[in-house]
N, C-alpha and C positions, 0 to 999 in steps of 0.2 A: 262484245266486251261486257255487256250488262250480265250475260249468263255466266261469263267467267268470274266476274266480281261476286255474283251470288254464290257460285260453288266454292270460290276461295273463302268466302265468309262462312259458309257451312263447315268447311274443313277446319277453319280457325275456331268456330264455336265448339266443334267436337274436340279439338286439342285442349281448349280451356276446360271443357267438361272432364276430359280424361285426366288432366293434371289435377283438377279438383278432387276427383274420386280417388286417385292414387295418393294424393296428399292426405285425404281423410282416412284412408286405410293405414297409412303410415302412422297417423296420430293414435288410431285405434290400437295398433300393435305396440306403439310406444307406451300407452297407458297400461295395457295388459301386462307387458314385460316389467314395468315398474311395480305392479301389483304382485307378480310372481316373485321378484326379487325382495320386495319389501316384506313379504311374508317370511322369506328365509331369514331376513335381518332380525325380525322379531324373534324367531325360533332359535336363532343363535345367541340372542341376548343383547345385541346392540341396540335394539329399540324395545320399549316397554310393552307396547300393544299395537296392533294394527287392524284397520278396517278398510276395505278397498272396494274400488268400483267395477271389478271384473264382471262381465256379463251384460253391462249397461252401456257399452261404448258406442254402439251405432246410433241408438236413438239420441244419445247425447250430442253426437256430431250434427244431427239434423236440428235439434234445439239450438245449438250454437249458430247455425246459419241464419236463424230467424231472430236471434238476439241482436239488438242494435245498441250502439252507444247511447247512453242515456237511460237504457232500460236497467231494471233491478232484478236480481235473483235472490230468492229466499228458499233455500234448499236444505239438503242433508248430506251426510258424509260419503255418499256413493258417487258424487258428481265429478270426479277428477277428470274424466275425459272431456266433459264440457269445458272445464277450466282450462285445459291444455288447448282446446280448439279455439277459444277466444283469446289465447295468448297470455294468459295471466297465471300459467303454472308450467313449470319445466321440470324435467327430471331432477336436477339439482335441488329445486325448490321441494319437490316431493320427498327427497331423502332428508333435507334439512328439517322439515316438519316431522318426519317419522322419527328422527333422533332427538327431537325437542330442542333444537338449537336456540338458545336464549339470546338471539340477536335478531332485531327486527330487519336487518339487511338480508339475513340468511332465510329466515321464515317470516315473510312479510305479513303473513296472516295473523299471527299471534305471538311472535317471539318465543315460541316453545311453550306457550301456556296451554294450548289446546292440543289434543291428540291429532294425528294426521287426518286428513279429509275434511277438516273444518276450515272453510275458505272465507276470505274477506278481501275487499279492496279498501283503499284509504280515501276517506271522505273529507278530511280536514287537513289543512297546512300546519306547519309547525307552530304558527302563532294563533291557531284555533279558528281561523277563517275557513270558509267553505272552498273546496276545490271546485273547478268547473265540472259539475256532475253530468252536464249535457254532453260533454265530449269525451267521456270515459265510460267503460263497462263498469257497472255498479253491482257488487255482491255484498249482500248484508251478511254479517258474521254469523256463521252456523252455530248451533247448539246441538247437543247429543240427544236430549229428551225427545222421544218419539212424538211427532206431530207438533213439537214446540215452535217450529218454523212457521206454522200456519197462521196464528193471529197476526204476527208481524207482516206477513205477506199481504193481508187484508189492508193494512195501513199504508204499505208501500204502493199498493194499487189506488187506494182512495186519494192519495196525494196527487195522482195525475188528474183525477176528477176535479180536485180543487183548483189545480193550476190551469185547467181548461176553463172553469166556470167562474172563477173569481178574478175580475179584470184587474190588471196591475199588480198581481200578487208577486211576481218574480221580477223586480224592477232591474235587478242586476244581470238577469238572464244567465245565471249560473246553475240554477237548480232544475229547470225544466224547459222543454220546448213546447210550450203551450198545451201541456198535458198529453203529448203524444207518446209517452213512455208506457211500456208494458211491464207488469210485475210478473215474473216467472217463478212459479213454485214447483218443487219436486218433493215427492214423498214415496215411500215404499207401500205396496199394497196392504201389508198388514197393519201398518200405522194408520191407515184410514179407519181403523176401529176406534181410535181415540176420539174423545169428546171434542178437543180443539179443532179437529178436521171437520166434523159435521157442523160445529157452530160457525166455523169460518166459511163453509160452503153456503150455508143458509144466509149469512150476513152479506157475503159478496153478491149473491143473487138479488138481495133487497137493494143493495147500494148501487148495483149496476156499474161495477168498476172493471178497468181493463187488467184482467188477471187470467194467466194460463197456468193451469196446474197439470203437471205430468205425473202420472202414477206409474211407477216402475213395478210391474207384476211378474215375479218369478214363482209365484204360487206358495211361497213359504214366508213365515215370519220367525226368523231364527230357525227353529226346528219344527215349527207348528204349521201344518198345511192349511191352506185358505179355506178348506170346508169347516175348519174350527174357527176361523177368523171372521168370514163374511157370509152373510145371507146369499144364497144362490151361488156362492163362490165367485161372485163377480161384483166389483164395485160399481162398474158402469151400468149393470143391470139394475141395481137398487137405486141409482141416482137418475134413472129415466124420468122420474117425476119433475126433475129440475130442467129437462130439455125444453128449450123455447119452441113454441108452436105457432107463432105468429099472432096469437091472441093476447099475449102479455109478455112480461119480461122473463128471463130465464137464462140458462146456459146453452152454449153449443157444446156437444159432446161428441168426441171422436174416439173410435176403438181401432188400434192398428197393431200389427205384430212387430215386435221390437227387433227382428232380424231383417226386415224388409227395407232396405235403404232408400229406394226411390219413393215408395209410399210415405215413409217417415218425413222425408224432406218436403213432399207435397202437403201433408197434414200439418206440419209445423208452419209452413208459409201461410197456409189458410187461417190457422189459428191466430197467427200474428197479425194478419190483416183484420180479422174480425174484432179481436180485442183492441188493437190500436186505433182503428178508425170508428168502430161503433161503440166502444166502451161496453162491450158484452164480455162476461167472463166465460172462459173456455176450460173444459176438462179434457185431457188426452189420456186415455187408458191404454198404456203400452203393455201388451200382453206377450206371452211366450218368450220371456226373458229367462236367463239362467243366472246362477251365482256359483261359478266354477270353483271358487275357494272357500265356500261356505260363508257363514255370518261374519266370522272374524278369526283372528289367530288364536281365540281361546278354544277352538273346537274343529272338528271335521264334518262336512256334510254327509260323508259316507255313513255316518252313524244313524241318520234318519231318513235317507233317501234309498229307496229300493233299486235293484240293479236295472230294472226297466226305465225308471226316471233318469238314472245316471246316464245310460245309454242315449235316451232321448236328448239330454242336455248337451252331450257332445255333438250330436247331429245338428242341433238347433242353436248352438252357440252363435251369437250374432257376428262375432269376427270371422268364425269359420264360414258362415253363411255368406258374408260379404266377400271374402276370399273366393269362394266358390263362384259367386256372381261375377267377379272381375275376370276370373279365368275363362268362364264360358261366354262372356259378353261378346256378341258379334252384331254389326249393323251394316247393312249394304247400303252404299250411297247410289246416286243416279248413274253413276258411271260403272256401277257393278263392282266397285271397290269395296272390299270387306274392312270395316274399321273395328279396331280392337283396343282394349285398354293395355293388354300385354300380349307379347308374341307367344310366350311360353311360361311355364311355372318358375323357370330359373330366374326370371326377373323379379318375381315375388320373393323367392328365397333369398336373393341378394339383398333386397330391401329389408327383409326381416332380420337378416344377419347384421346389416349396418345399424338397425335400430337397436339390436340387443347390445352391440358394442357401445352405442351412445349411452345406454342406461347404466351399463357396468362402469363406464368412465365416470358418469355422474355420481354414481354410488360412492365410488373411491374418493372423488374430489370433495364430495359433501361431508363424508366421514372424516377426512383429513382436516377440512375447514373447521368442523365441529371440535375436533380434538386438539388442534394446534394451540389454542390459548391455554387449555388446561395442562398441557404438557409443559408450557412455559411456567405457568403458575406452580406446577409440582417442582420444577427445577429450582425456582426461588425458595420454596419452602425447604427442600432438601439441603440447600447450601446453608440456610439459617440453622437447621437442625444439626448439621455437621459441626458448625461453630459453637453451638450451645453445648453439644455433647463433650467437646474437648474441655470445657470449663466445669462441667457438672459432675457432682459426686454420683449422680444417677446415670452416668454415661451409658452403661449397659442397656438400660431401659430405653433411653432416647435412641440409641442406635438400632435397637430392635424395631422401634416405630419407623425409623428411617428406612430400614430394609423392607418393612411391610409396604411402605409407599413406593419404593423403587421396584418392587416385584409386581406392582399393579401396572401392567402394560398400557392399559387404556383407562386412565383415572378420570373419574368425574368429580365435580366440586365437593360432593359429599365426602368422597375418600380423602381429598386433600385437606378439607377443614377439620374432618374428624381426627386426623393425625395431628394437625397443629394444635387443636384444643386439648388433646390428650397429653401431649408433650408438656404443656404447661403445668399439669398436675405434678410431674416429677421435678419441676423447678420451683415449686411454690416457696420453698424455705431458702432459696438462694438468691443472690443479688450479684449481677454482673452485666455489663453492657450487652453481651450477646443475648442474654434472656430478654432484656428490654426490647431489643431489635425484633426478637421473635414475638413478643407480646404485641408490639405495635403492628407487625405484619399480620397477625391473626385478626386483630381488631380492625385494621383497614380492609383486610380481605373480605370479612363479613360485611362491612359497611358498603363495599362496593358491589359485591355479589348479591346480597339479599334483595335490594330493589329491583333486580332483574326478574324476580319472582312475586313481587308485591306492589310494584308502582301502579299508578293510574287507576286505583280503586275510585278515587274522585279526581276532579280536574287538577292539574298541576300548573295551570296557567295562571297569569296574573289576574285574569277575569274571573276566577273561580268564585262561587256564591259566597264563600266565607270571607272574601276579601271586600265584598260590597259594604260600604260604610252606611251607618244608620242615618237616615234623614228623617227628622221627627215630623210627625203630623202637625200642621199648622191650623190654627182655628181663629176666625175673626171674633169680634166682640159680640156678634149677633148669631154666633154658631147655634144651629137648631138641634135640639135633642129629638132624635127620631128612633124607630125601631132599628136595631143594629143591622138588620137585613138590607136596609137602604144604604148603609155605608158600603157594604160589600158589593151591592148591586151597582151603585154609582161609581165605584172604583173599576169594576169590570167594564162598565160603559166607557170610562177614560182609557183603559187599555186597549179595548177593542177599536176605539176611534183613532188611536195613533199608530196601530200596527196591524196591518191587513193579514199578517201571518198567524195572528191569534185566532184559534178556533175553540169553541167550547161545546161539548156534546156529552150526552149520557141519558140515562132513564129519566124522562119528565123534564129534561133540561131545556127543551125548546119552547113548545107552544105555551106551557103554563109557567115557564121560568123558574123551574126546579121546585121541589116539594115545599121549600121554605121561602120561595119568592126572591131568592138572591140573583136571579137573572130575569126578573120580571120586565117584560117589554123589550128585552134585547134582541129576541128573534125578529120581531116586528121591525126594529130599527136596522139591524145589520143583515138580515136575510137568512134563509134556511141553509145556506152553504156555510155559514160562520157560527151560527148558535142553533143547534139542532137536537133532535131526539134520536134515541137508538132503541133497539130491542132490548129485552131482559136477557142480557148475555155478557157478563162482566169480563170473561176471558178475552173476547174480541173487542170490547171497548178498549181495554188496555192495549190490544194488539193494534188497533187503529191508531192509537196515540203513538206507540213506539214507531210504527213504520212511517207515519207522517213526520214525526220529529227527526227520524233519520234522514228525511229528504228536505230538511231545512225549514220546515213549519214550526209553529209554536202552539201545539195543541194542549188543551186543558181537558183532561178526561174525567168525567164525573162518575164516581162510584156512589150510588145514592146514600148508603149507610156504610159505616166502617166494617160492620160484620160481613157485608157482601164481598169485601175485598178478597176473602178466602177462596172464592170461585176463580179468582185470577192469580192466586198465589204463585202457581208454577210459572207463569209468564213473568211475573214481577221478579221472582227470585233468580230464575235461570236465564232470563234474556235481559231484561232492562238493568237489573242491578249489577250484572257482570259485563255489560257491553263495552264500556270504556277500558276496563281491565283486561278483557280477553282479546282485545285488539291493540293492546299497548298504546291506548290513547288515540288510535287513528280513525275510530268511528264513535259518534256520539248520538244520544237520543234525548234531548232536554225536555222530556215529557213531564208535566205537572199533573198529578192526580189530586183531584179535589174531592173530599169526602167529609162526612160528619159523624160524630159519635159522642160518647161519654154520658153517663147518667141516664142511660136508657133503662127500661124495665122488661125483664122477661129473658128466658134462657137464650134465645137466638138474637136478641136485640140489645145485648148488654153493652157492646161498643167499646170495650177497653182492653181487649187482649193484646196489649202493646208489646209484652215480652216476645211474643212470637214474631212480630214484625221486626223488632230490633235485631233478632238473631238472623232472621231470613233475608232482610233487605239491605245488608251492608252494601253500599254503593249508591244508595238512594237516600236523600235527606228525609228524616221523618220529623215533622214540624207540628207543634201542638199549641197553637195560639189560644189564649184565654178568652179573647173577645174578637169581634169582626174587624175592628180597626187594625189589630195585630195581625190577623189573618191576611187582610188587605195588603198590609205592609210586606208579608211574606210573598204574595204574589208579584209585587212590584220588584222586590229584590230578585226573584227568580228570572223574571223577564230581562234583567241586566246581565245574566249569566247564561251558561249553557249546560246546566246539570239537572238531573231528574230529581223530583221530590214529591212527597205525599204531604199534603196539608190537611190536617184533621180539625175541621171547625167545630166549635162547641155547640152541639145541637140545642142546648137550652138557652143559647145566647141570642138567637134571632130576634126575639120579641123584646129583649131588654133594650133599655135606652142608651145610646151613644151619640155623641156629637159628630157632625159631619165636617171633616177637614177641608180646607180650601185647596190643598195641594194633592187632590185625588190622582192616582196613577203615578205619583212622584215619591211620596214618602215611603220609607223602607224600614222593615224589621230585620235586624241583623241575624244571621244564622250562626248558631254556636255560641250565642251570648245569652246569659241568664239576666234576669232583671230582679232587683230587690224592690218589692212592692210595700214593704213595711219593715222598717228598721227596729231592732230589738237588741238586748244585751244578754239575755239568759239562755236562749236555745235557738237553734236555727231549724226552721221547717221548710223542706223542699217539697214542691208538688208542681202540678201542671194542669192545663185544661180547666174544665168546669169545677174539679175538686177544689181549686183555689178559693172559690166563693165559700165553700164550707170551712175550709182552713181559716179564712178571714173571720168568719162568724165564730169559730171556736177560739180565735185569738182574742176576741173581745171578752169572752168568758174567762179566759186565762188571765187577762190583765186584771180582772176584778179580784182575783186571788193572789196577785202580786207576781205573776209570770209574764215577763216582757219578751215575747217571741219575735224573732226576725223571720219574715216570710220571702222566700225566693221563688220566682216563677222560672221553671226550667226552660220554656219556650221552644227549644229544639232538643229532641232526644238523640238523633243522629245528625250532626255531632253534638256533643254535650260540653258546654262550659269550656271552651277553649282557652279563656283567660283565667280559669281556675278562681273565679269569684266566690264559689261556694266555699273553698278552702279559706279564703280570707274571712269569711263569716264565721267558720268554725273556729278559727284562730281567736276570734273575739268572744264567742259564746261558749266554746268547749263542749258543746252538746249538739246532737244531730238527730232529727227525725225525718223520715221520708214517708210521705202520704200519697197513696197510689190507689187507683181503682181496679188495677189488674190484680190477678191471683197472686198468693204468696210465691215468692221466687220469680215473679214476672219482671216488669220494668223497674220495680223497687230494688231487686237483686242487682240489676245492671247499673242503676244509679249509685247504690252502695258501693259497688266495685270501682266505679269511676272516682268517687269521692274518697273512699278509704284507701284504696290501693293505688290508683293512678295518680291522684292529686297528693296522697300522703297525709290525709287529714287524721290518721290514727295517731300521729304524733301529738296532736292537740286535744284529744278527746279525754274528758274527765268522767264521762259516763258511757255506758255501752250504746252504740249506735242502734236506733229502733226504726223498724219499718211498720207502718199501719196500712194494711192493704185490704182488699175484698177477701171474702172467704174463698176456700178452694173451689167451691161449686159455682155453676153459673147462676146469676141472680133469678130468684123467683119472681113471678109476675106480680105487678101492683106495687103500690107505694110501700106496703109493709114488707113485701119481698125485697124491695130496694133496701129498706132500712136495716133488714137482718142480713143483707148479703154484701153490701158495700160500706165503706167507711161513712159514718155519721158524725155530726158535730160532737155527739156524746163520745163516740169512739176516739176521735182526735183529742178532745179535752182530756179524757182519761188516760190515753196513752202518753200524752206529753206530761201530764201531772205525775204519772208514775215515775218517769225519768227524773223529775224534779224531787220527788219524794225520796227516791234512792240516794240522791245526791245530798238532800237536806231533810231528813225525816222529821226534824224538830219543827221546822218552819212549815213544811208541806206534810201534813199528817195524812195517813192512810185513808182513802175514801171507803175502803172495804176492810173491815177487821175480821 
């Protein structure tokens, strides 16, 4: 009886194994067929562009087997088979994303905002609360920039370390299972040449985080062979120095052929166990892969691969190799019975035929679903055009537009709205009800459709940061005047004390308490897991913050000086700034970047290149407090919301005296609200940061010659003055001067546009609006360099005086004749 039970168990185990293998092959065929048909859809014009995962199917099946619920992926646009294998991607979904279906129900990754192959899962509920991330597969939203996924991967992995080492961190048990999650990264072999890859590799080894990186190696980067990409033509060869050897920390490194199914499954299971249990990072170099459709639909790989290579790729295609293995597999059991996966090739042919039919049907259904609402919208407009044409003197022209729209068999919204707007040109001199109906339809249509392509740049929840009301700092009668750094240090102390999810890290942030002592003693008090130092590597400092914030922590990442932020610009602008937008509000990363700048001296430490940040970082708040109390208030505000921000502290303000509030960690500085710090009647002066002190000095000199200036502190550049308080000031003074340390055309041009155009201040100006900025060059070193490079008290006085002279030359005589 026992022997029979054992044999029965063995047969059952083989049956399960067989079913698993056949199902895996079915997914591989499904993914490949989607790629093949997807390419044709692009070439026929139904889709704009296509980039597919053909040639990487088999290793992704193995990766999916080791990927557990609660784990995170940070990859790139070749991973469609992996997404299908974990059940987060179907053929219908594939085509919906290919067609850019602007509906989150159809394209759950981005609602048509990203091209196909950019994957994501949903992390937050409709009310902004966290989903149970422990019980779902988690995929961080992909971005196209090569190696751009790597810095975020570091943070996703580091979060597991924090959840394991900081007791009581996840009290709701929604975010982590005691840090047992692995962060899985994928990257193409050519992209490993990028700086973010090497920076991430080094940082992960130092931090000892549970990270597994798969490097898909098909020997090419677009059309360029690996001999032009990588030393020794092998990334695993040049990374051998990272291999752990028992004498210290390091990586485990595996090299495996991408067509060998059984070895791949074994390697991925080993990698998962090492990373998950030991918190050791792992690199898997997956070699001998192919890219049978070339890089993308923009070209053909036959142009750059020789006949020998093309022949090799056909023979070593991972799907073909898996098919061959399945056909040839035989195993003899103890009874001499031969066990097979299939009896003959006809079984596989039938399976492949069935899969192709599934993909074709999915394509048809997805296209119909995509087109259906637009056909209805076209029908509505055609009916209105017909009615308007009957009443219009320009009937012939409107009917021509109507025929043009009717002849478009598969209209998109651009076609529809273009015709609607053009028709109004021919009706501009006429008045009848049908015209009004058409006008209202066009206006309503734009109002309904436009947000599908623009919403969620910032939070649209009631808890958004701009809704957090101001709580003023409270002082008792014995409030002590201290160095301002003490105010911000004590405020950080209060925040850390009441929220274990808050972490602060950066260069010199830990042991010495940052270069200006704003974190003095906090590492000693809260430990090295919560206040800590990093290497000199800004890109991955931001990446750490993004990844940990995506997992529900509240990191504050320090960039030591504002100028250093340019090392991390790509990560900030392409990843953090777009995350909420590109996921249609389904993923968030409420990272706070703490830095300091303004009034520095020298070409590379001038600290005021604000115009570039404003233009690149839409989606991130940019806050410019004039003192440390205001800065502390911004941190308190941001901790009440879930949006990312950069807080630029005033470098010259740490040693100035400020009083310590009694409500540390509670008072707030409102975001998007300016503050009038001196009232006046003659002219409005707008500035921010440390320049305000110079403006205040200049205003004293101005008052001595009879000019009463009103001074407004911008406080936040993104967003700017949501209540239009500057407009109210200009209505009173009828004159405007903007003072800024940035170069001409930088932040001053942005502020001028906001005030003159968006707020409409041009209606109330009696004088030309003026900007007083730094010179076009970077500041020369030294105090004299600063004086001749950036606005001085003299510059501000003379600039304002010139405006008043032009207004009243009799009263304000020219300073220079």
